[in-house]
C-alpha positions as a Markdown table, in Angstrom:
| # | Residue | x | y | z |
|---|---|---|---|---|
| 1 | Met | 0.0 | 0.0 | 0.0 |
| 2 | Leu | 1.4 | 3.4 | -1.0 |
| 3 | Val | 1.2 | 6.0 | 1.7 |
| 4 | Ala | 1.1 | 9.7 | 0.8 |
| 5 | Arg | 3.9 | 11.5 | 2.5 |
| 6 | Thr | 4.9 | 15.2 | 3.0 |
| 7 | Gln | 8.6 | 16.1 | 3.1 |
| 8 | Thr | 9.6 | 18.4 | 6.0 |
| 9 | Leu | 12.8 | 20.0 | 7.1 |
| 10 | Val | 14.0 | 19.3 | 10.6 |
| 11 | Gln | 17.2 | 20.9 | 12.0 |
| 12 | Leu | 19.3 | 18.5 | 14.1 |
| 13 | Ser | 22.6 | 19.0 | 15.9 |
| 14 | Asp | 25.7 | 17.3 | 14.5 |
| 15 | Glu | 25.8 | 15.0 | 17.5 |
| 16 | Leu | 22.2 | 13.9 | 16.9 |
| 17 | Val | 22.8 | 13.3 | 13.2 |
| 18 | Ala | 25.9 | 11.2 | 14.1 |
| 19 | Leu | 23.9 | 9.1 | 16.5 |
| 20 | Leu | 21.1 | 8.7 | 14.0 |
| 21 | Asp | 23.5 | 7.7 | 11.3 |
| 22 | Glu | 25.2 | 5.1 | 13.6 |
| 23 | Arg | 21.8 | 3.6 | 14.4 |
| 24 | Ala | 20.6 | 3.6 | 10.8 |
| 25 | Ala | 23.8 | 1.9 | 9.7 |
| 26 | Arg | 23.6 | -0.7 | 12.4 |
| 27 | Leu | 19.9 | -1.5 | 11.6 |
| 28 | Arg | 20.4 | -1.0 | 7.8 |
| 29 | Arg | 17.6 | 1.5 | 7.7 |
| 30 | Ser | 17.3 | 5.0 | 6.5 |
| 31 | Arg | 17.4 | 8.2 | 8.6 |
| 32 | Ser | 13.9 | 9.0 | 7.5 |
| 33 | Asp | 12.6 | 5.6 | 8.5 |
| 34 | Leu | 14.1 | 5.9 | 12.0 |
| 35 | Ile | 12.9 | 9.5 | 12.5 |
| 36 | Arg | 9.4 | 8.5 | 11.3 |
| 37 | Glu | 9.3 | 5.5 | 13.7 |
| 38 | Ala | 10.6 | 7.6 | 16.6 |
| 39 | Leu | 8.0 | 10.3 | 16.0 |
| 40 | Glu | 5.2 | 7.7 | 15.7 |
| 41 | Ser | 6.3 | 6.2 | 19.0 |
| 42 | Phe | 6.4 | 9.6 | 20.7 |
| 43 | Leu | 2.9 | 10.6 | 19.5 |
| 44 | Ala | 1.4 | 7.2 | 20.4 |
| 45 | Ala | 2.9 | 7.4 | 23.9 |
| 46 | Asp | 1.5 | 10.9 | 24.2 |
| 47 | Ala | -2.0 | 9.7 | 23.2 |
| 48 | Glu | -1.8 | 6.8 | 25.7 |
| 49 | Ala | -0.8 | 9.3 | 28.4 |
| 50 | Glu | -3.8 | 11.4 | 27.6 |
| 51 | Val | -6.1 | 8.4 | 27.9 |
| 52 | Ser | -4.6 | 7.7 | 31.3 |
| 53 | Arg | -5.1 | 11.3 | 32.4 |
| 54 | Arg | -8.7 | 11.2 | 31.4 |
| 55 | Ile | -9.3 | 7.9 | 33.2 |
| 56 | Val | -7.8 | 9.3 | 36.4 |
| 57 | Ala | -9.8 | 12.5 | 36.0 |
| 58 | Gly | -13.0 | 10.4 | 35.7 |
| 59 | Tyr | -12.2 | 8.5 | 38.9 |
| 60 | Glu | -11.4 | 11.7 | 40.7 |
| 61 | Arg | -14.8 | 13.2 | 39.6 |
| 62 | Ser | -16.7 | 10.0 | 40.5 |
| 63 | Pro | -14.6 | 7.8 | 42.8 |
| 64 | Gln | -15.6 | 4.2 | 43.4 |
| 65 | Glu | -16.9 | 3.9 | 47.0 |
| 66 | Gly | -17.7 | 1.0 | 49.4 |
| 67 | Asp | -16.7 | -2.6 | 49.4 |
| 68 | Gly | -17.2 | -3.1 | 45.6 |
| 69 | Leu | -13.6 | -2.2 | 44.8 |
| 70 | Asp | -12.2 | -4.2 | 47.7 |
| 71 | Arg | -14.1 | -7.3 | 46.6 |
| 72 | Trp | -13.0 | -6.9 | 43.0 |
| 73 | Ala | -9.4 | -6.5 | 44.1 |
| 74 | Glu | -9.6 | -9.5 | 46.3 |
| 75 | Arg | -11.1 | -11.7 | 43.6 |
| 76 | Ala | -8.5 | -10.4 | 41.0 |
| 77 | Gly | -5.7 | -11.3 | 43.4 |
| 78 | Arg | -7.1 | -14.8 | 43.9 |
| 79 | Asp | -7.5 | -15.3 | 40.2 |
| 80 | Leu | -3.9 | -14.2 | 39.5 |
| 81 | Val | -2.5 | -16.5 | 42.2 |
| 82 | Gly | -4.6 | -19.3 | 40.9 |
| 83 | Glu | -3.1 | -19.0 | 37.5 |
| 84 | Glu | 0.4 | -19.5 | 38.8 |
| 85 | Pro | 1.9 | -22.9 | 38.0 |
| 86 | Trp | 3.2 | -23.6 | 41.6 |
């Protein structure tokens, strides 16, 4: 599948270019490929962090109360221990 791409100019220090070139040579990949992968990973991690922040904010607005959470945690603990091949 052909993906449309837009070329962009990014300014990097000589040290960063040297590190990038070393990694690219070691992995037999292009600079562009490595930069693209790093940027995708960075943006995905940022998106995951935003989801986590929203989940925490939701629980802060409406915290779980009572024994419901304690019973759930106890059952989850028993299930996990039960799955161990002792």
